[in-house]
N, C-alpha and C positions, 0 to 999 in steps of 0.2 A: 641793551644801552647802550647811546649813542660815547662816540671818543669823546666829545665836546664838554661830557656832561663827567666830570670828578666828584662822588661822594665823601664825605669825609665820615669816620668813625668816631665813637670814643675807649679810648684801648684800655686793656688791663694788664700793668706791666709791669714788672720787676725793676727795682732799680737799686743800684749801687749810691750811695750819694759821695763814699769818700773811700779810700782804701784801706784794708783791714790789715795790724797786724799779722794776721794766721786765720783758716781756716772757718775755728772755730769761734771766731770773733767780727766773721761777715756778717757785715748786718743789714740782709737784702729787705725793703717796704715793699707794698703791690700801692703804688699808684696808676690813676686815670688820666690818660695823657687822649689827644686829641689826633688823629694819624689821618694825610692828605696824603694823594701819590700827584707825582708830576707826570706828565707828558707821556714818558714812555718807562710807565712805571708798573708795576701791580701791588694793589692791595689785597696782601693776602689773609683770612679767617686763620689763625697757627694750628693745627691741632695736634700736635706735640711739636715737640723741642728736645735735643737732647742735652746731656750736659756731658761740657768735654776737661777737663784737668787744663784745658788752657785757658779754661772759662775762670778757674778759682784762680788760676796763681794769676791773672790779670786782677782780680779782687785786692787781691796778697800782693802787688807792689811790683811781681815781678816781670810784666812789660813795660817798661820806661813811656810807651807810645800809646797806651789806654789811659783813653782818657774818663773826666767823673764831673756829674754822677752821669751815668748811663742803664740802661737794659744791658745788662748780657744775656750772651746766647747768640752762636758760629751755626749751629744746625736749625734743620726746619724740617715738616711736612703740611702742606694745606689746602686748602681752596681759593681758589681767587676767588675775590668779589667785584673786585672795581677796576681795570685794566683800556690799555688800547683794544679795537676788537677786535671782536675772538674769541678773548681769553676768558671772559669771567664765566666760570666755573670748570673750570679746568682746574682738577685735581694735580700738584707739584710738589717738590719737592726739593731743598737745595742746601750751600755751609758755604763760607764766604769765610777770607781771611782777615776783613776787617766789621763786619759786622758786630756785636756785641764787643768789640776791643778800642776802631776808632770810631763808628756811631751809634745809634742802636740795635739792638738784635733781637733776637730770638723771641727768648725767656717771657710771653705776653701773650697777650689776645687774638693781638693783629699786628701785620709785618706790611711795610714800605720797600720793598726789591726791585733793583730793573727785569725789566723785562727778559731780558738773557738772559742772567741770572739761574733762572731756574727749569729744573727737569720734571717731563709727565711720568707720575709714578706710577710704576707699572701694577695693574689691577689685583697681583694675584700678594703687591703688599700689603701690609696695614699699615696705617698714619704711626701709630705707633717705631713700626720698624722702618721704612720709610725713616722718619728723623732721627734714627740711630745708625747712617749708612756715611752720610757726611766727611767727616774731620779723617776718619781713618779711613777709608778707601779713597780720597783724593791724596791722602799723606803717601798712601798705596803707590799707586797709577801713577802720582805726579814723579816719583822715587823712580819710578819703571820707564817716560815719559822723556826724564834727562840723563837716565843712564842707561834705558834701549831695551825695548819690552822683550822678553826672553822667551827666544822659541824654543821649538820640539829638538830635543838633542842634546839643549844647556839645561848646568844645574845651575839653580839660585841657593843659596846657603841664608837663612833665614835667624839673625838672635831674635831671641824675645819671642817663639813663635807663638805665645800663647796670648799675649797681648792683641788686644784690638788692629795694630796697625801690623803686627805678626801677620796676624789670619787673616786680616783681607791682605798681606801680598799673598800668601799662600793661596788664595780664590782663585786668584787673577792671573799665577805662575801657569796651575792647573788648566786653570781657562784655557790658558794658551799652551797644553798641550807640551811647559816644558816639568821638568824636576825640581821636586822640593826635600832641600833634606834643614828639618827645623834641631834647635841647639835650646836648650831649656837648663833655668838653674839647680831642680831638684828631681829628681827620678818623679814624672811624668807623664800622661799620654798625650798627644794634642787632642784640643776642645774644642777645635770650628768644624767648620764642613768645607771641604778639599775632590776635585775629579780628580783626586790619581791618590796612593796611597802615598803615605814619607816617611822618609824617615828622622828618627827622632834621636838627638845627642844629649845625655847628659853632662851637661859641664861640667858635674859635683865628681864624676867620677870616672871623667875620659876627657886624657889631652885629648881639643876640638878641633885643629887642625892635622894630626895623626891618622882621627875616622875618617874627616873630612876626605883627607889622599886616602885612603884603604876606600872607601866607597868610589870616587870616581878613577882608578886606576891610575893614583899620583897626578891625575892633574889636576883638580883643585875645581874651585868653585867658580862660575862667570861669574854671576855676580853672589854678593853679599850684600842683603838688606840689614843693618845693623843697629837694631829699635832703642837698643839700649843703653850705645853711647860707649864712653870708654874705659867703662870693665871688661871690653872684650874687642878692645882696638886690638891687642895685637892679635891675638887669637883668628878676628877677622881677618888681617893684614896676612895675618901666614897662611890662611884658608885662599889667599885667593890662585886663579889659575893664571897662568900669562893671559895678561890684555885681560884680566881679572877687573872688573869696578864695582866697588864699596859705596853703599847709599847712608848716610849718616841722617838721622833725624832726633837726634835727642844727646845731652850730656849730664853728667854727675860731675865730675871733675871739668875742667875747661881744658888743662893742660895736659897733653901726651907725649908718648918716646917715638921719636918717627925715625925712621930707618932711609934717607931718601937716596941711599943706593940700593938697597932691595925695592925702592917703590918705582927707581926710573928705568932699574936692568928685567926690570918686572912688567913696565909698561901700564903700570894702572891706571887709575883711575877714579878719582876721590868723587864725590859728589854732596854737596849737603842740598837738602831740603827742609825749607821753610816754609810750613802753604799762611802763614799771617802774613806773607808777601804776595799772597794769592787776590787780587781784589771778586766781589763773589761776579764779575762777570765772569773772567778767568777761572773760575773756579768751577760753573756751570759746564765751563764746553771739557773739563775733566772729567764733569762726573756725565757727559753727552758718552764720552769713549767706552763708558762702561754699562750702558742703557744697553743696546745687547745682550748681554752677559746677565741682569737681570731680567730680562725678556724670557730668556730661555730656561731660565732657573738655574743655570753654574755656577752665576753667581748669587747668592744667600744673603737674604740681611742678620742679623745678631739675631738670637732671640734674646725680645723682652721680656722677663718676668712682672711680676702681676705687681709683687712690691718693691721693685723700682720703679716704680710711675711717681710723682711727686705730684698734685694741684701748686700753684704759681704758689697760694699763701703760704707752703712746705720748702719753698727754694731752701732757703736754709742746709732744712734736712738732706737736701739729693748734692748741695754743694759739700758737705761734711763725707758723705758716703764718698764722693767722686775723691776726694782730696785725703780718702784713708783710706786710697789706692783697690775697692770693690770693682772687680771683675767686671760687673754685672755694668750694661750698658746704658745710664741713668737719663729719666726721661720726664721733662714738664709735659703737663697737659691742662692746660685751659682749663 
């Protein structure tokens, strides 16, 4: 196709026309909108799109910069049907901090996104699996990009290890050859893929920091990935090694007690990660760093259960499932 000729498509899009009080009263509708790309954009036929907790939070007004009306959705996988020369026919996936929040997103039959934002989909990964990679793996990888990618010989402590970001963090750490200790809030095994055995601490039965010191010969964890936030803030702080780094991505209660003396005596670093601040292009750069891991099979997409796949017309059910803390990776399939 000549790069000078761009096609327009009639897209079916989930639309949120106004903020809802809670997930139960979110009122998505499916509308038809004409989409056309700019000169450096791709027009993508969406094969699958994930539903993230942030999609639901934005729908209920918990993200003040979310615009209405809009099409939600941050993660996607699809086929390029129009774009700059040589791009048509590409099987791609991607994610974004602004798609679905500040501009129309991925819960649609088609999507327009910058050419630099997409990543080639591995042949071994299905459309649904590729759509489910986005936000959890970007959050985990961006945390390590900022805190320092773990090296062999280092120990990473992951709070909320069975959450999707926790599982992505475990995969990345063990892919890089470092050691993982996971923390769960009740007695359960680690549910995800890992490239090495991981120890799991049940926080309901054991003092986490004491156990981490035992498992590390008194040293502590080089990196703590705290996917839960304030409930584990003190345990995370007390588990850090000298010059340890704590990554924080979430909060329930925003205010925590903070021992400044222990912080500077321990030479600690705290790293805050908000992937909503990453553009589509910046998010693509993070995903590209993970490409070799997925290509080699050392990084694996989350398994997608058939009953967690919904058509666009059942978007409300998908959003309610995610709001209900479903452990499934929920997918919309146009």
